[in-house]
C-alpha positions in Angstrom: -16.4 11.7 -7.2 -14.8 11.7 -10.7 -11.3 10.4 -11.0 -10.6 13.5 -13.1 -11.3 15.8 -10.1 -10.0 15.6 -6.6 -10.1 17.5 -3.3 -7.0 19.8 -3.1 -5.1 19.3 0.2 -4.6 23.0 0.5 -7.9 24.5 -0.6 -10.0 21.5 0.6 -12.2 22.1 -2.5 -12.8 19.8 -5.5 -10.7 21.9 -7.7 -7.7 19.6 -8.3 -8.0 18.3 -11.9 -6.2 15.3 -13.4 -3.4 16.3 -15.7 -1.2 13.5 -17.1 -0.4 11.3 -14.1 -0.9 14.0 -11.5 -3.3 16.8 -10.6 -3.3 20.6 -10.8 -5.5 22.7 -8.6 -7.5 25.3 -10.5 -8.1 27.3 -7.3 -4.6 27.7 -5.7 -2.5 26.6 -8.7 -0.7 23.7 -6.9 0.7 20.8 -8.9 0.4 17.5 -7.2 2.2 14.3 -8.2 -0.3 11.6 -7.3 -4.0 11.0 -6.4 -4.9 9.8 -2.9 -7.4 6.9 -2.3 -8.4 6.5 1.3 -9.6 3.0 2.4 -10.5 3.4 6.1 -11.5 -0.2 6.9 -9.7 -2.9 8.9 -10.9 -6.4 8.3 -10.3 -8.0 11.7 -10.8 -7.5 15.4 -9.7 -4.3 17.2 -8.4 -2.5 14.1 -10.0 0.9 15.0 -6.6 2.7 15.2 -5.9 1.7 11.6 -9.3 3.0 10.5 -8.5 6.3 12.1 -5.0 6.4 10.6 -6.5 6.3 7.1 -7.6 9.9 7.7 -4.1 11.2 8.3 -3.7 14.5 6.4 -1.2 13.6 3.7 -0.4 16.4 1.2 -2.0 14.8 -1.8 -5.4 15.4 -3.6 -8.1 13.1 -2.3 -9.6 11.2 -5.3 -11.9 8.8 -3.4 -12.8 7.4 0.0 -13.7 3.8 -0.2 -16.0 2.5 2.6 -17.8 -0.6 1.5 -19.8 -3.1 3.6 -17.8 -6.2 2.5 -14.2 -6.8 1.6 -15.2 -8.1 -1.9 -17.0 -4.8 -2.5 -14.1 -2.8 -1.2 -11.7 -4.6 -3.5 -13.8 -3.9 -6.5 -14.3 -0.2 -5.5 -10.5 0.3 -5.0 -9.7 -1.3 -8.3 -12.1 0.9 -10.1 -11.3 4.2 -8.2 -7.5 4.2 -8.9 -6.2 7.4 -10.5 -3.4 7.3 -13.1 -0.8 7.5 -10.3 -2.3 6.1 -7.2 -1.4 6.5 -3.5 -3.6 4.2 -1.4 -3.9 5.0 2.3 -5.5 2.2 4.5 -6.7 0.8 6.9 -5.3 -2.7 6.9 -3.3 -4.5 4.2 -6.5 -5.7 2.5 -6.6 -2.3 0.8 -3.7 -3.6 -1.3 -5.8 -6.3 -2.9 -8.0 -3.9 -4.9 -5.0 -1.8 -5.8 -3.0 -4.7 -7.2 -6.0 -6.1 -9.0 -6.8 -2.8 -10.6 -3.2 -2.2 -11.7 -2.8 -5.7 -13.0 -5.9 -5.2 -15.2 -4.6 -1.8 -16.3 -1.0 -2.9 -17.2 -1.6 -6.5 -18.0 0.9 -7.6 -15.4 2.2 -6.2 -12.1 4.9 -7.2 -9.7 4.6 -6.5 -6.0 7.2 -5.4 -3.5 5.5 -6.4 -0.2 7.2 -4.6 2.7 5.8 -5.9 6.0 6.9 -7.3 9.4 4.3 -10.0 8.8 3.7 -12.4 5.9 0.0 -11.8 5.2 0.1 -15.3 3.7 -2.4 -17.1 5.9 -5.6 -18.7 4.7 -8.8 -19.0 6.7 -7.7 -22.5 7.6 -4.2 -21.6 8.8 -4.8 -18.2 10.4 -4.4 -18.3 14.2 -6.7 -15.2 14.6 -9.1 -15.4 11.7 -8.4 -11.8 10.9 -8.6 -11.2 7.1 -5.8 -8.6 7.4 -3.4 -11.5 7.8 -4.4 -13.0 4.4 -4.2 -10.4 1.5 -0.9 -11.4 -0.1 -2.0 -15.1 -0.1 -5.4 -13.9 -1.6 -3.6 -12.3 -4.5 -1.5 -15.4 -5.1 -4.3 -17.9 -4.8 -6.5 -15.8 -7.2 -3.7 -15.8 -9.8 -3.6 -12.0 -9.8 0.2 -12.3 -9.3 2.5 -15.3 -9.3 5.2 -16.1 -6.7 7.9 -15.0 -9.1 6.2 -11.6 -9.2 6.5 -11.0 -5.4 9.3 -10.0 -3.0 8.5 -10.1 0.7 10.9 -7.8 2.5 11.3 -7.1 6.2 9.1 -10.0 7.5 10.2 -11.2 10.9 7.0 -12.5 12.6 5.8 -15.4 10.5 3.4 -18.2 11.4 4.8 -21.7 10.6 2.3 -22.3 7.8 3.5 -19.0 6.2 7.1 -20.1 6.4 6.2 -23.4 4.8 4.3 -21.6 2.0 7.2 -19.2 1.3 9.6 -22.1 0.9 7.2 -24.1 -1.2 6.2 -21.2 -3.5 9.7 -19.8 -3.8 8.8 -16.3 -2.7 12.0 -14.2 -2.7 13.3 -11.5 -0.5 15.6 -9.5 -2.8 14.0 -6.2 -4.0 16.9 -5.5 -6.4 16.3 -8.8 -8.3 12.6 -8.1 -8.6 13.2 -4.6 -10.0 15.7 -5.9 -12.5 13.3 -8.6 -13.9 9.9 -7.0 -13.6 7.9 -4.5 -15.5 5.3 -2.5 -13.6 5.7 -2.6 -9.8 3.3 -1.8 -6.9 4.8 -1.1 -3.5 2.6 -2.5 -0.6 4.1 -0.8 2.4 2.7 -2.0 5.7 4.4 0.5 7.9 5.1 -2.0 10.7 8.0 -3.1 8.5 9.9 -0.3 10.2 11.5 -0.5 13.6 8.9 0.7 16.2 11.1 3.6 17.2 10.7 5.0 13.7 7.0 5.3 13.2 3.8 4.8 15.2 2.1 1.6 13.8 -0.8 -0.7 14.8 1.3 -3.9 15.2 4.8 -3.0 16.1 7.6 -5.6 15.7 11.1 -5.0 17.0 14.1 -5.4 14.9 12.9 -3.7 11.7 14.8 -1.4 9.4 15.3 2.3 10.0 13.5 5.1 8.1 16.8 5.8 6.4 17.1 2.2 5.2 13.6 2.1 3.9 14.0 5.5 2.2 17.0 4.1 0.3 15.1 1.1 -0.9 12.2 3.2 -2.1 14.6 5.4 -4.0 15.8 2.3 -5.8 12.2 1.6 -6.8 11.9 5.1 -8.2 15.2 4.8 -10.1 14.0 1.6 -11.7 11.3 3.6 -13.5 8.8 0.7 -12.9 6.6 2.2 -10.1 2.9 2.3 -10.9 1.4 2.6 -7.5 2.0 2.5 -3.7 -0.1 1.8 -0.7 0.5 2.7 3.0 -1.2 0.6 5.6 -1.0 -0.6 9.2 -0.5 2.8 10.8 -1.5 4.3 14.1 -3.3 7.7 14.0 -0.3 9.7 15.2 0.1 13.2 13.6 3.9 12.8 13.9 3.6 10.1 11.2 2.6 12.5 8.5 6.0 14.1 7.8 7.7 10.7 7.9 5.2 9.2 5.5 5.6 12.1 3.1 9.4 11.7 3.3 8.9 8.0 2.1 6.5 8.9 -0.7 8.9 11.6 -1.8 11.6 9.0 -2.1 9.3 7.2 -4.6 8.9 10.4 -6.6 5.5 11.2 -5.3 
């Protein structure tokens, strides 16, 4: 599918055409603020609910569906399939790797606001489970796609000891405001389990998270910074009740 043409969420036909950073449907006349890239894979054991959740019917034109046989191929495909204003819907957090790599290549530099109940900072050697979905942020750092100063990890409350040690050694911060003040282009990696489990249906719920209202306020700050270049939503359960809440959060970002 061409990045210049997408499937309209209303008509369900390939009549949404890229205009500036968004899309306009030549069939029904709708204007749409971002292009949706679905990445329905979960790189670990038992992640089928996340795979199904990548099909939730968000009200954005579908630019691409990335279903590759390996994580390396997925990363390359996501990076190459990003529209001008991307909204990535995973799957697991590995979907963020291709998005960040593509945006870093496009802009020359990108900072990342990683919103997650978990650190995603393990390596194959430190991971208790071996699931690759626990490693994507560390992958981006180890590859040099981003530096520790380019990252804020917000909402994490279930960290493995090696992750805690790495955060301290690398100097990864937790202040989104400071990142927005010093950075240029910013990608928001939103693993929805960052929220309190009462707020949203997610794959790996962790108690004690922020409310939807609190997260919405943070995302509004990102919008106000003028630095947002992309967002990804991951870690969901396939609950239809999630759709309206997710669109509330993307609307806070100006999408």
